[in-house]
N, C-alpha and C positions, 0 to 999 in steps of 0.2 A: 769125733771132732768136738772141741769145747765150744761154749757160746762165744768166747773170745776169739778163737779161731775162726769160728763162723762169721763174725762181725768183721773181722779183718779181711777175709775173702769178699764179703758184700761190699765192704769200702772200696775195694780195688776195683770190682766190677762196675760199681756206680761212677767211680772216678772216671772210669773209661768213657762214660756218656756225658761227663761234665757236671755230676752231682758230687757236692761235698756233703757227706753223711753227718760229720760232727757238726757242721753249720746248721744242717736240717733239723737235728736233734735239738740243737739250742734254740733255734726258731719256734720249733713246736712245744717247747717248755714254757713259751710265753703265750700260746694260743689256747684259749679256754675250751675245754671240751663240755658241751652241753649234753646232759643225759636227761632223758625223760622218765619220770617216776614210773609211768604204767609199763616200762619195760620189765619191770621186777614182778608184777602181778598179773599181766595181761589184761590191763584195762579195767579191772574190777573196782578198785578203790576201796575204801573202808567205811563210807558214809552210809551205805545202803546194804540190806542182806538180801540175797537172791540173785537170779540169774540176770545175764545182761539183757537188754531190751532193744539194742540198736545203736545208732550213733557210730562211734568210730570202732566198735568192737571188732575183735580179731576172733580169737577162739574161746578165751575165757576160761580155758582149763588145761593149760600146758601142764606136763609133770614138773613138780618142783617149784611151782610158782610161790610167791610170798602169800600166806594166809592171814597174816597179822600185821599191824603196823611195825611191831618188833622184828618180826622177820624181813620185812622190807628194808628197814633201817640197817639191818646187819648185812643184807645183800648189797645196799647202796655203799655202806662202808667197806666191803671187801672190793667191789668194783672200782671205787675211788682210791684204794690202796694199790690198784694194779695200773692206774691211769696216771702217767707223769703229768706234771705242769697242773695249771690252772684249771679248776672244774667248776661247773655251774649245774645246778640242780632245777629242772623245770617241774614245779609242783602243783598239780592240779586241785581244784576245790574237792573232789571226791577223796582226797587223802586227808581230810580234817580228822582230828582224833579227838573224840568226845569222852568225858568222864562218865562213869556209869550213870545211866538215867538221863543223860544230858543230849539233846539233839538241837541243831539250828540248821534251818533251810540255807540254801547257798547264798542267798542274798543277805543273810544275817551272820555269815562268817566273820570272825575277828581273828587278829593275829594270834590270841591264846590258843585258838584250835589247831594251830600248827607249831605250837611251842616244843613239842618233844621232837 
C-alpha cells in the first residue's frame, strides 16, 4: 500500500471518530515544535572537556551522539527538515562555541558565542 493509500485509509478511520485529519495537519503546521539541543549530544555540550559530573545528565555516551558543534548543527538541520511547521531550538549555555584559545565562563557569555 502506498503512503497516499495509507493516509486515505487513516483519514477514513479518524473521520469515523470525528477527526478531520486535514484540519489537524493544517493546525499543526502553525504550532511551533520546540527541540532541546541536548537531544543531539546527550547533555554533554561543548564548553567543557571531560565526563558529566551530575545535574540533569542521562547517559552521556549514546552511540552516534554529536561530538562537535558541526555534527550537532547537522543533526539539528536534519531533524528540522523532517519536522513540518514552525520550529524553535532551546539552546543551553553549554553549547557556546569558542574560537581556538578563547573561553568565557557562563556569566560572561555573549551572543557572539552562539553566532554559528
